C-alpha positions as CSV (number, residue, x, y, z in Angstrom):
1,M,0.0,0.0,0.0
2,P,2.9,2.5,-0.6
3,H,0.7,4.8,-2.7
4,L,-1.9,5.2,0.0
5,N,0.8,5.6,2.6
6,E,2.2,8.5,0.6
7,L,-1.2,10.1,0.2
8,H,-1.9,9.7,3.9
9,E,1.4,11.4,4.8
10,E,1.4,14.1,2.2
11,L,-2.3,15.2,2.4
12,G,-3.3,14.2,5.9
13,D,-2.7,17.7,7.3
14,E,-4.8,19.2,4.4
15,G,-7.8,17.2,5.4
16,L,-7.5,13.9,3.6
17,V,-8.5,10.9,5.7
18,V,-7.3,7.5,4.5
19,V,-8.9,4.5,6.1
20,G,-8.6,0.8,5.3
21,V,-11.7,-1.4,5.8
22,S,-11.9,-5.2,6.2
23,D,-14.3,-7.8,7.4
24,E,-11.6,-10.3,8.1
25,G,-10.5,-11.5,11.5
26,M,-8.3,-9.3,13.6
27,G,-5.4,-11.7,13.4
28,L,-5.4,-11.7,9.6
29,I,-5.8,-7.9,9.6
30,E,-2.8,-7.4,11.9
31,K,-0.6,-9.7,9.8
32,H,-1.6,-7.8,6.6
33,V,-0.9,-4.4,8.2
34,D,2.5,-5.6,9.3
35,K,3.3,-7.2,5.9
36,T,2.2,-4.2,3.8
37,G,3.5,-1.5,6.1
38,M,0.2,0.4,6.2
39,H,0.6,3.7,8.1
40,F,-3.1,4.7,8.1
41,P,-5.9,3.4,10.4
42,V,-7.8,0.2,9.5
43,A,-11.5,-0.3,10.5
44,R,-12.9,-3.8,11.0
45,T,-16.5,-4.4,10.1
46,K,-18.7,-7.4,10.0
47,A,-20.8,-5.9,7.3
48,R,-20.3,-5.8,3.5
49,V,-18.9,-2.3,2.9
50,D,-18.1,-3.3,-0.7
51,M,-21.8,-3.5,-1.4
52,L,-22.3,0.1,-0.4
53,Y,-19.6,1.4,-2.6
54,G,-19.9,-1.0,-5.5
55,V,-16.3,-2.4,-5.4
56,S,-15.1,-5.9,-6.0
57,G,-11.8,-7.6,-5.8
58,Y,-8.7,-6.8,-3.9
59,P,-7.2,-4.2,-3.6
60,S,-10.0,-1.7,-4.3
61,A,-10.3,1.9,-3.2
62,V,-13.0,4.6,-3.3
63,V,-13.0,8.3,-2.8
64,I,-15.8,10.1,-0.9
65,D,-16.0,13.9,-1.2
66,A,-16.9,16.3,1.6
67,A,-20.6,16.0,0.8
68,G,-20.5,12.2,1.2
69,R,-20.6,11.5,-2.6
70,L,-18.7,8.6,-4.2
71,V,-16.5,10.4,-6.8
72,W,-14.0,7.7,-7.8
73,S,-13.4,4.0,-7.4
74,G,-10.8,1.6,-8.7
75,H,-7.3,0.2,-8.0
76,P,-5.4,2.2,-5.3
77,G,-2.5,2.6,-7.6
78,G,-4.6,4.4,-10.1
79,L,-5.7,7.1,-7.7
80,D,-4.6,10.5,-9.0
81,E,-3.3,12.9,-6.5
82,S,-4.5,15.9,-8.5
83,L,-8.1,14.6,-8.1
84,L,-7.6,14.6,-4.3
85,R,-6.0,18.0,-4.2
86,G,-9.0,19.4,-6.2
87,L,-11.4,17.9,-3.8
88,L,-9.5,19.2,-0.8
89,E,-9.6,22.7,-2.2
90,D,-13.3,22.3,-2.4
91,A,-13.6,21.2,1.2
92,A,-13.2,23.3,4.3
93,F,-11.0,22.0,7.1
94,V,-10.8,23.3,10.7
95,P,-7.5,22.0,12.2
96,A,-6.7,22.1,15.9
97,V,-4.3,24.8,17.1
98,E,-1.1,23.8,18.8
99,G,-0.5,25.1,22.3
100,K,-1.9,24.7,25.9
101,A,-3.5,28.2,25.7
102,Y,-6.0,26.8,23.1
103,K,-7.2,23.8,25.1
104,G,-10.8,25.1,25.4
105,L,-10.8,26.2,21.7
106,N,-9.6,22.8,20.5
107,K,-12.2,21.0,22.6
108,R,-14.9,23.0,20.8
109,I,-13.4,22.2,17.5
110,R,-13.1,18.5,18.2
111,K,-16.8,18.4,19.3
112,G,-17.9,20.2,16.2
113,E,-19.2,23.2,18.2
114,Y,-17.8,25.7,15.7
115,G,-20.1,28.6,16.7
116,K,-18.7,28.4,20.3
117,A,-15.2,27.8,18.9
118,L,-15.5,31.0,16.8
119,D,-16.8,32.9,19.9
120,E,-13.7,31.7,21.8
121,A,-11.4,32.7,19.0
122,L,-12.9,36.2,18.8
123,K,-12.7,36.6,22.5
124,G,-9.1,35.6,22.5
125,L,-8.3,38.1,19.7
126,G,-10.1,40.7,21.7
127,K,-7.6,40.3,24.5
128,T,-4.6,39.6,22.3
129,P,-5.2,41.0,18.8
130,D,-2.0,39.5,17.3
131,D,-2.3,36.0,18.7
132,P,-1.5,33.7,15.8
133,G,-3.4,30.7,17.2
134,F,-6.7,32.5,17.7
135,A,-6.2,34.2,14.3
136,K,-5.7,30.8,12.6
137,A,-8.8,29.4,14.2
138,R,-10.9,32.4,13.2
139,A,-9.7,32.2,9.6
140,S,-10.4,28.4,9.4
141,L,-13.9,28.7,11.0
142,E,-15.0,31.7,9.0
143,G,-13.6,30.0,5.9
144,L,-15.7,26.9,6.6
145,L,-18.8,29.0,7.2
146,E,-18.3,31.0,4.0
147,H,-17.5,27.8,2.0
148,K,-20.8,26.1,3.1
149,R,-22.9,29.2,2.4
150,A,-21.3,29.6,-1.0
151,A,-21.7,25.9,-1.8
152,A,-25.4,26.1,-0.8
153,E,-26.0,29.0,-3.2
154,E,-24.1,27.2,-6.0
155,A,-26.3,24.1,-5.3
156,V,-29.4,26.3,-5.7
157,E,-28.1,27.7,-9.0
158,S,-27.5,24.2,-10.3
159,G,-31.0,23.0,-9.2
160,D,-29.8,20.8,-6.4
161,H,-32.1,22.2,-3.7
162,G,-31.7,19.2,-1.5
163,L,-28.0,19.7,-1.2
164,A,-28.4,23.4,-0.6
165,W,-30.9,22.7,2.2
166,G,-28.5,20.1,3.7
167,L,-25.6,22.5,3.7
168,L,-27.6,25.2,5.3
169,S,-28.8,22.7,7.9
170,E,-25.1,21.9,8.7
171,V,-24.4,25.6,9.2
172,Q,-27.3,25.8,11.6
173,E,-26.0,22.9,13.6
174,L,-22.3,23.7,13.5
175,F,-22.7,27.4,14.3
176,D,-25.6,27.2,16.6
177,G,-26.1,30.3,18.7
178,R,-24.6,32.7,16.2
179,D,-26.3,35.1,13.9
180,E,-24.9,33.1,10.9
181,A,-26.9,30.1,12.0
182,K,-30.0,32.1,12.2
183,A,-29.4,33.5,8.8
184,A,-28.9,30.0,7.4
185,K,-32.2,28.9,8.9
186,V,-34.0,31.8,7.2
187,R,-32.4,30.9,3.9
188,A,-33.2,27.2,4.3
189,K,-36.9,28.2,5.0
190,A,-36.9,30.3,1.8
191,I,-35.6,27.3,-0.2
192,E,-38.2,25.0,1.3
193,K,-40.9,27.3,-0.1
194,L,-39.7,27.0,-3.7
195,P,-42.1,24.7,-5.6
196,Q,-39.3,22.8,-7.3
197,A,-37.5,22.2,-3.9
198,K,-40.0,20.0,-2.1
199,D,-39.2,16.7,-3.8
200,A,-35.4,17.5,-3.8
201,I,-35.4,18.1,-0.1
202,E,-37.5,15.0,0.7
203,A,-35.2,12.9,-1.5
204,F,-32.1,14.3,0.2
205,K,-33.4,13.6,3.7
206,K,-34.2,10.0,2.7
207,I,-30.7,9.5,1.3
208,Q,-29.2,10.9,4.4
209,K,-31.1,8.4,6.5
210,A,-30.2,5.6,4.2
211,D,-26.5,6.5,4.4
212,A,-26.7,6.5,8.2
213,V,-28.4,3.1,8.2
214,A,-25.7,1.8,5.8
215,M,-23.0,2.9,8.1
216,T,-24.4,0.6,10.8
217,G,-24.0,-2.3,8.3
218,E,-27.7,-2.7,7.3
219,Y,-27.0,-2.4,3.6
220,E,-30.1,-4.2,2.4
221,K,-32.3,-1.9,4.4
222,A,-30.4,1.1,3.1
223,A,-30.6,-0.2,-0.5
224,R,-34.4,-0.4,-0.2
225,T,-34.5,3.3,0.6
226,Y,-32.3,4.0,-2.3
227,K,-34.7,2.0,-4.5
228,I,-37.6,4.1,-3.3
229,V,-35.8,7.4,-3.9
230,A,-34.6,6.3,-7.4
231,S,-38.2,5.4,-8.3
232,K,-40.1,8.2,-6.6
233,F,-37.7,11.2,-7.2
234,P,-36.0,10.3,-10.5
235,D,-35.4,13.9,-11.6
236,T,-33.7,15.1,-8.4
237,A,-30.0,15.0,-7.7
238,S,-30.5,12.5,-4.9
239,G,-32.7,10.4,-7.1
240,K,-30.0,10.2,-9.7
241,R,-27.5,9.3,-7.1
242,A,-29.9,6.5,-5.9
243,Q,-30.3,5.3,-9.5
244,A,-26.5,5.0,-9.9
245,F,-26.4,3.0,-6.7
246,M,-29.1,0.7,-7.9
247,K,-27.2,0.1,-11.1
248,R,-24.3,-1.2,-9.0
249,H,-26.6,-3.1,-6.7
250,P,-29.9,-4.1,-8.3
251,L,-32.3,-5.7,-5.9
């Protein structure tokens, strides 16, 4: 796995997460990790993850973007670094800040409480305007916020109202308590009122639930939801995603 090791080491700090997945026994996994020199974490599952992502054979790899969409699959050696760099540029990443002085800030970041983290960063800058750690955190958090808001508007422009609604819902959750979260709620409500958005949002919600179910290993149950979405909402972005899934895994 030298190529994946290289990607893990080169792009890990930029937000790339490399994870190996296997349904084999722990003994066999440990031997394989030692033999291949894997430097990235490996998850063991009893479920058929390959069914979810439509891969077969060994070795196989998939790339999931920041929105949870499957954007590439194939042999690990064929994974193009330029594809990953493009996806990382499109994703917002909030890293922890080194230093004991940022313990509270980092705790908020790890818990995904970005609104409170931003409050803490701004409070720190109020006391020490030139503090590099608080400045870095503020830039990352505000960058994430702007990225999601801009992506939501791009989704509206492209007709993917479900994704737009989902991104604004994320802003509400991540930045809860701040004016930006309230503004996102108002914008999401406005999108909900668009006549063409009703089916898109419903389909998006169903796909989100199906993905959550799939992550527990209940792939057949998730696949049934995908089938419903593919049939009931064929013209939505989520419906098209479900159709692609059904082509890989016809029931």
